[in-house]
C-alpha positions as semicolon CSV with decimal commas, in nm:
position;residue;x (nm);y (nm);z (nm)
1;M;3,467;1,036;2,287
2;K;3,466;1,167;1,928
3;V;3,544;1,537;1,902
4;L;3,522;1,771;1,600
5;V;3,760;2,069;1,624
6;S;3,756;2,383;1,409
7;G;4,070;2,595;1,418
8;S;4,280;2,282;1,467
9;S;4,581;2,431;1,287
10;G;4,603;2,733;1,518
11;F;4,820;2,791;1,823
12;I;4,572;2,640;2,069
13;G;4,408;2,399;1,824
14;R;4,725;2,205;1,743
15;R;4,799;2,149;2,110
16;L;4,439;2,062;2,191
17;V;4,424;1,800;1,914
18;D;4,746;1,640;2,041
19;F;4,619;1,646;2,401
20;L;4,283;1,489;2,313
21;R;4,451;1,215;2,109
22;E;4,694;1,141;2,394
23;K;4,391;1,091;2,618
24;G;4,248;0,838;2,372
25;H;3,977;1,049;2,211
26;G;3,895;1,033;1,841
27;V;3,962;1,377;1,694
28;F;3,836;1,506;1,361
29;R;3,951;1,840;1,222
30;L;3,706;2,077;1,051
31;V;3,903;2,233;0,763
32;R;3,832;2,478;0,481
33;S;4,096;2,348;0,238
34;Q;3,937;2,145;-0,039
35;G;4,268;1,970;-0,120
36;I;4,304;1,800;0,217
37;T;4,217;1,433;0,204
38;A;4,338;1,313;0,545
39;S;4,102;1,065;0,708
40;D;4,071;1,284;1,019
41;C;3,949;1,589;0,822
42;V;3,599;1,711;0,748
43;V;3,594;1,974;0,471
44;W;3,371;2,276;0,518
45;D;3,307;2,563;0,275
46;P;3,178;2,852;0,487
47;E;3,112;3,078;0,187
48;S;2,865;2,836;0,031
49;G;2,754;2,681;0,360
50;Q;2,849;2,335;0,232
51;I;2,971;2,061;0,463
52;A;2,983;1,686;0,420
53;P;2,648;1,533;0,520
54;H;2,820;1,281;0,748
55;A;3,027;1,549;0,928
56;F;2,843;1,530;1,258
57;E;2,757;1,158;1,265
58;G;2,891;0,999;1,582
59;I;3,039;1,327;1,710
60;D;3,004;1,371;2,086
61;A;3,147;1,723;2,115
62;I;3,239;2,018;1,895
63;I;3,510;2,266;1,989
64;H;3,510;2,586;1,785
65;L;3,844;2,766;1,784
66;A;3,836;2,916;1,434
67;G;3,814;3,287;1,394
68;K;4,009;3,603;1,445
69;N;4,342;3,582;1,624
70;L;4,291;3,778;1,944
71;A;4,662;3,834;2,005
72;D;4,782;3,954;1,663
73;R;4,731;4,328;1,719
74;K;4,642;4,597;1,968
75;W;4,279;4,605;2,078
76;T;4,171;4,938;1,931
77;K;3,805;5,046;1,915
78;S;3,785;4,941;1,550
79;V;3,932;4,597;1,622
80;K;3,685;4,546;1,906
81;R;3,398;4,623;1,668
């Protein structure tokens, strides 16, 4: 299975990528850094909405882990908003 993972450099993402690869899956990482040229990376620019046209070709599953770190601070009312 070919899997595209956003948030692959995070706490869970790093471990998930390793786990999926150990199980024999093809893993591609969705990244925002323009300077990354690794063959397993798909560059995405969320501000402009640009992503490589081939990004989803042959992908069987997408796992979205990017976003706010839920454990980095207390869950106040403003954080919950």
